[in-house]
RONUFI-763848 format. One record per residue (C-alpha): chain; x, y, z. Coordinates in nm, 2 decimals. Layout:
% residues N
{kette = A&east = X&north = Y&up = Z}
...
% end
This chain:
% residues 197
{kette = A&east = -5.68&north = -0.87&up = -6.67}
{kette = A&east = -5.36&north = -0.69&up = -6.58}
{kette = A&east = -5.10&north = -0.87&up = -6.37}
{kette = A&east = -5.05&north = -0.73&up = -6.02}
{kette = A&east = -4.70&north = -0.58&up = -6.01}
{kette = A&east = -4.65&north = -0.62&up = -5.63}
{kette = A&east = -4.81&north = -0.95&up = -5.54}
{kette = A&east = -4.86&north = -0.99&up = -5.16}
{kette = A&east = -4.84&north = -1.33&up = -5.00}
{kette = A&east = -5.16&north = -1.46&up = -4.86}
{kette = A&east = -5.50&north = -1.52&up = -5.01}
{kette = A&east = -5.67&north = -1.25&up = -5.21}
{kette = A&east = -6.03&north = -1.26&up = -5.35}
{kette = A&east = -5.93&north = -1.38&up = -5.70}
{kette = A&east = -5.63&north = -1.59&up = -5.60}
{kette = A&east = -5.64&north = -1.96&up = -5.65}
{kette = A&east = -5.61&north = -2.16&up = -5.34}
{kette = A&east = -5.27&north = -2.33&up = -5.29}
{kette = A&east = -5.27&north = -2.69&up = -5.18}
{kette = A&east = -5.19&north = -2.74&up = -4.81}
{kette = A&east = -4.90&north = -2.99&up = -4.80}
{kette = A&east = -4.83&north = -2.94&up = -4.43}
{kette = A&east = -4.57&north = -2.66&up = -4.47}
{kette = A&east = -4.68&north = -2.30&up = -4.42}
{kette = A&east = -4.57&north = -2.05&up = -4.67}
{kette = A&east = -4.52&north = -1.81&up = -4.38}
{kette = A&east = -4.21&north = -2.00&up = -4.27}
{kette = A&east = -4.05&north = -1.92&up = -4.60}
{kette = A&east = -4.16&north = -1.56&up = -4.67}
{kette = A&east = -4.23&north = -1.44&up = -4.32}
{kette = A&east = -4.56&north = -1.33&up = -4.17}
{kette = A&east = -4.75&north = -1.03&up = -4.30}
{kette = A&east = -4.65&north = -0.77&up = -4.03}
{kette = A&east = -4.78&north = -0.43&up = -3.98}
{kette = A&east = -4.49&north = -0.18&up = -4.00}
{kette = A&east = -4.64&north = 0.11&up = -3.81}
{kette = A&east = -4.61&north = 0.14&up = -3.43}
{kette = A&east = -4.88&north = 0.25&up = -3.19}
{kette = A&east = -4.83&north = 0.54&up = -2.95}
{kette = A&east = -4.78&north = 0.29&up = -2.66}
{kette = A&east = -4.50&north = 0.11&up = -2.86}
{kette = A&east = -4.33&north = 0.44&up = -2.93}
{kette = A&east = -4.35&north = 0.54&up = -2.57}
{kette = A&east = -4.21&north = 0.21&up = -2.46}
{kette = A&east = -3.92&north = 0.24&up = -2.70}
{kette = A&east = -3.85&north = 0.60&up = -2.58}
{kette = A&east = -3.84&north = 0.47&up = -2.22}
{kette = A&east = -4.16&north = 0.65&up = -2.12}
{kette = A&east = -4.38&north = 0.34&up = -2.06}
{kette = A&east = -4.62&north = 0.34&up = -1.78}
{kette = A&east = -4.44&north = 0.05&up = -1.61}
{kette = A&east = -4.11&north = 0.24&up = -1.63}
{kette = A&east = -4.27&north = 0.55&up = -1.49}
{kette = A&east = -4.43&north = 0.36&up = -1.20}
{kette = A&east = -4.10&north = 0.18&up = -1.11}
{kette = A&east = -3.89&north = 0.50&up = -1.10}
{kette = A&east = -4.01&north = 0.79&up = -0.89}
{kette = A&east = -3.96&north = 1.13&up = -1.06}
{kette = A&east = -3.64&north = 1.30&up = -0.95}
{kette = A&east = -3.66&north = 1.61&up = -0.74}
{kette = A&east = -3.48&north = 1.90&up = -0.92}
{kette = A&east = -3.38&north = 2.05&up = -0.59}
{kette = A&east = -3.21&north = 1.72&up = -0.49}
{kette = A&east = -3.03&north = 1.70&up = -0.82}
{kette = A&east = -2.90&north = 2.06&up = -0.79}
{kette = A&east = -2.80&north = 1.99&up = -0.43}
{kette = A&east = -2.61&north = 1.68&up = -0.54}
{kette = A&east = -2.44&north = 1.87&up = -0.81}
{kette = A&east = -2.34&north = 2.15&up = -0.57}
{kette = A&east = -2.19&north = 1.89&up = -0.33}
{kette = A&east = -2.00&north = 1.73&up = -0.60}
{kette = A&east = -1.86&north = 2.06&up = -0.72}
{kette = A&east = -1.77&north = 2.16&up = -0.36}
{kette = A&east = -1.58&north = 1.83&up = -0.32}
{kette = A&east = -1.40&north = 1.88&up = -0.65}
{kette = A&east = -1.30&north = 2.23&up = -0.54}
{kette = A&east = -1.17&north = 2.11&up = -0.20}
{kette = A&east = -0.96&north = 1.85&up = -0.37}
{kette = A&east = -0.83&north = 2.10&up = -0.62}
{kette = A&east = -0.74&north = 2.34&up = -0.34}
{kette = A&east = -0.55&north = 2.07&up = -0.15}
{kette = A&east = -0.36&north = 1.97&up = -0.46}
{kette = A&east = -0.27&north = 2.34&up = -0.53}
{kette = A&east = -0.15&north = 2.39&up = -0.17}
{kette = A&east = 0.05&north = 2.07&up = -0.19}
{kette = A&east = 0.21&north = 2.17&up = -0.52}
{kette = A&east = 0.28&north = 2.52&up = -0.38}
{kette = A&east = 0.46&north = 2.38&up = -0.08}
{kette = A&east = 0.66&north = 2.14&up = -0.29}
{kette = A&east = 0.77&north = 2.43&up = -0.52}
{kette = A&east = 0.86&north = 2.64&up = -0.22}
{kette = A&east = 1.08&north = 2.36&up = -0.08}
{kette = A&east = 1.24&north = 2.30&up = -0.42}
{kette = A&east = 1.32&north = 2.67&up = -0.45}
{kette = A&east = 1.47&north = 2.70&up = -0.10}
{kette = A&east = 1.67&north = 2.38&up = -0.17}
{kette = A&east = 1.82&north = 2.54&up = -0.49}
{kette = A&east = 1.92&north = 2.86&up = -0.31}
{kette = A&east = 2.07&north = 2.67&up = -0.01}
{kette = A&east = 2.25&north = 2.44&up = -0.25}
{kette = A&east = 2.41&north = 2.73&up = -0.43}
{kette = A&east = 2.54&north = 2.86&up = -0.09}
{kette = A&east = 2.70&north = 2.53&up = 0.01}
{kette = A&east = 3.05&north = 2.61&up = -0.14}
{kette = A&east = 3.06&north = 2.93&up = 0.06}
{kette = A&east = 2.95&north = 2.74&up = 0.37}
{kette = A&east = 3.23&north = 2.49&up = 0.30}
{kette = A&east = 3.49&north = 2.76&up = 0.27}
{kette = A&east = 3.38&north = 2.93&up = 0.59}
{kette = A&east = 3.39&north = 2.59&up = 0.77}
{kette = A&east = 3.74&north = 2.53&up = 0.65}
{kette = A&east = 3.86&north = 2.87&up = 0.75}
{kette = A&east = 3.70&north = 2.82&up = 1.09}
{kette = A&east = 3.87&north = 2.48&up = 1.12}
{kette = A&east = 4.21&north = 2.64&up = 1.04}
{kette = A&east = 4.16&north = 2.91&up = 1.30}
{kette = A&east = 4.11&north = 3.19&up = 1.06}
{kette = A&east = 3.78&north = 3.28&up = 1.21}
{kette = A&east = 3.88&north = 3.28&up = 1.57}
{kette = A&east = 3.81&north = 3.65&up = 1.62}
{kette = A&east = 3.68&north = 3.95&up = 1.43}
{kette = A&east = 3.36&north = 4.04&up = 1.26}
{kette = A&east = 3.36&north = 3.73&up = 1.04}
{kette = A&east = 3.27&north = 3.52&up = 1.34}
{kette = A&east = 2.94&north = 3.70&up = 1.38}
{kette = A&east = 2.87&north = 3.67&up = 1.01}
{kette = A&east = 2.93&north = 3.30&up = 1.00}
{kette = A&east = 2.71&north = 3.25&up = 1.31}
{kette = A&east = 2.43&north = 3.45&up = 1.14}
{kette = A&east = 2.47&north = 3.25&up = 0.82}
{kette = A&east = 2.45&north = 2.92&up = 1.00}
{kette = A&east = 2.15&north = 3.03&up = 1.21}
{kette = A&east = 1.96&north = 3.15&up = 0.90}
{kette = A&east = 2.03&north = 2.82&up = 0.71}
{kette = A&east = 1.94&north = 2.61&up = 1.01}
{kette = A&east = 1.61&north = 2.80&up = 1.03}
{kette = A&east = 1.51&north = 2.64&up = 0.70}
{kette = A&east = 1.61&north = 2.29&up = 0.83}
{kette = A&east = 1.97&north = 2.26&up = 0.70}
{kette = A&east = 2.15&north = 1.98&up = 0.89}
{kette = A&east = 2.50&north = 1.84&up = 0.84}
{kette = A&east = 2.53&north = 1.48&up = 0.72}
{kette = A&east = 2.82&north = 1.25&up = 0.79}
{kette = A&east = 3.03&north = 1.24&up = 1.11}
{kette = A&east = 3.32&north = 1.03&up = 1.20}
{kette = A&east = 3.21&north = 0.70&up = 1.35}
{kette = A&east = 2.87&north = 0.69&up = 1.17}
{kette = A&east = 2.77&north = 0.36&up = 1.01}
{kette = A&east = 2.82&north = 0.40&up = 0.63}
{kette = A&east = 2.49&north = 0.47&up = 0.45}
{kette = A&east = 2.52&north = 0.47&up = 0.07}
{kette = A&east = 2.21&north = 0.69&up = 0.06}
{kette = A&east = 2.38&north = 0.97&up = 0.26}
{kette = A&east = 2.75&north = 0.90&up = 0.22}
{kette = A&east = 2.97&north = 0.89&up = -0.09}
{kette = A&east = 3.27&north = 0.66&up = -0.03}
{kette = A&east = 3.59&north = 0.80&up = -0.18}
{kette = A&east = 3.83&north = 0.57&up = 0.00}
{kette = A&east = 3.80&north = 0.23&up = 0.16}
{kette = A&east = 4.04&north = 0.15&up = 0.45}
{kette = A&east = 4.06&north = -0.22&up = 0.55}
{kette = A&east = 4.06&north = -0.20&up = 0.93}
{kette = A&east = 4.11&north = -0.49&up = 1.18}
{kette = A&east = 3.84&north = -0.51&up = 1.44}
{kette = A&east = 3.57&north = -0.34&up = 1.23}
{kette = A&east = 3.26&north = -0.55&up = 1.17}
{kette = A&east = 3.05&north = -0.30&up = 0.97}
{kette = A&east = 3.14&north = -0.03&up = 0.72}
{kette = A&east = 3.20&north = 0.28&up = 0.93}
{kette = A&east = 3.29&north = 0.64&up = 0.84}
{kette = A&east = 3.66&north = 0.67&up = 0.93}
{kette = A&east = 3.70&north = 1.03&up = 0.82}
{kette = A&east = 3.48&north = 1.30&up = 0.66}
{kette = A&east = 3.65&north = 1.46&up = 0.36}
{kette = A&east = 3.36&north = 1.70&up = 0.28}
{kette = A&east = 3.04&north = 1.71&up = 0.49}
{kette = A&east = 2.70&north = 1.65&up = 0.33}
{kette = A&east = 2.38&north = 1.85&up = 0.39}
{kette = A&east = 2.02&north = 1.78&up = 0.42}
{kette = A&east = 1.73&north = 2.03&up = 0.40}
{kette = A&east = 1.45&north = 1.86&up = 0.60}
{kette = A&east = 1.43&north = 1.52&up = 0.45}
{kette = A&east = 1.58&north = 1.62&up = 0.11}
{kette = A&east = 1.95&north = 1.53&up = 0.06}
{kette = A&east = 2.12&north = 1.83&up = -0.10}
{kette = A&east = 2.47&north = 1.67&up = -0.11}
{kette = A&east = 2.60&north = 1.34&up = 0.02}
{kette = A&east = 2.90&north = 1.35&up = 0.25}
{kette = A&east = 3.23&north = 1.25&up = 0.09}
{kette = A&east = 3.39&north = 1.01&up = 0.34}
{kette = A&east = 3.66&north = 0.75&up = 0.39}
{kette = A&east = 3.52&north = 0.42&up = 0.50}
{kette = A&east = 3.67&north = 0.17&up = 0.74}
{kette = A&east = 3.58&north = -0.17&up = 0.61}
{kette = A&east = 3.63&north = -0.51&up = 0.78}
{kette = A&east = 3.98&north = -0.65&up = 0.70}
{kette = A&east = 3.99&north = -0.98&up = 0.52}
% end
């Protein structure tokens, strides 16, 4: 009789009985399991079991599409707000650069006016128009004599110990500073009166 090449555990017709010593051979070799799955098992593994189908109602395609459209609409609204915000920031930065390049001219005209060179003539009208057009964009002068010294807006070139002064105060403005809206274009160069020791 030929020997069986792939013996299976368990009892066959011609196999001799093994003595039962209290230990099952299944604990050592494992149970004889069927390796094929039924249709119900495959459906359960795929997530299509009857219990899963009953617990979750089928989704309405129209509701899904409506939800997608609402999400896209919200994303587009956020994108449009972000683009508008970036466009406004770029516009302000460009205006600031142009105004900043005109500040030396503005300084020279202010010095000429302070020395009486612009008391009369056509330059008076030109300076007035230049000031009006720059103020239209929100240009303001920073730093006046008597202001409390603010290191964010003033650049101290000189410190003058002064009796009777309790806080650092602008004693003189050497060159005015300028702001465009809330953006500081140039700090004011000032002499600061400091408390005398």
